[in-house]
N, C-alpha and C positions, 0 to 999 in steps of 0.2 A: 618716874618720867612717863610722859605720855606724848604721842605724836598725833598730828592731824594733817590731812591733805585734802585738797579739793581744787575746784577751778570753776571758771566761767567760760562758757562757749555760747556766743550770742550771734544771731543773724538778724539783720534789719533790712526790710525791703521798703523802698520809697516809691510811691506811685502817684500819678496825677489823679485828679478827682474822677476822671473817666476810667480809671483802672489801668492805664498804660504804665508799665514799669519804667522807672527812671534809673534804678540801680539797686543792687543787693550788696550789702556790706557785712563782712564777718570780722569778728574779733575773738581772741582766745587768750586766756591767762590761767596759770596754775600756781598753786602754792603748797608748800609742806613745811612743817616746823615741829620742833620738839619743845615740850613744856615741862617745867619742874614745879615743885611747890613754891618756888620763888618768883615765878612769873605765871600769873593766873591764866590757865588755858581757856576758861569760859569766855573771857574777854578777848583773848588772843585770836581765837578762831573767827569771831565776828569781824575783828579788825583786819585779819588776813583776807577774808572774803570781800570785804569792802574795798580793800586795796586792789584785789584781783579784778573786781568789777570796774573800778576806776581805770585800770590799765586797758581793759577790754574796750571800754567806751572811748578812750583816747585813740586806740587803733581805728575804731570805726569813724570817729571825727576826722582823723587824718585822711581816710579814704574818701569821705564825703567832700572835704575841702579840695582834694585832688580832682574830684569830678565836678567842681563848682560850675563849669560850663554847661552842664546838663540842666541846671536850675535857672 
């Protein structure tokens, strides 16, 4: 058996062309899993990281949509 864990912590700042900040948005997601010889860990870690990144981006999208009046 083998385990893996990781995560994505992302901050995005949106600014006007003149540099005036419109907002800063954060997202965070973590993963951990166990792998055996029956489920390939080489592919599993990449898939888990991609899923974690997708969840993080969804959090940021939700925050941006909530601030749509700024744009």
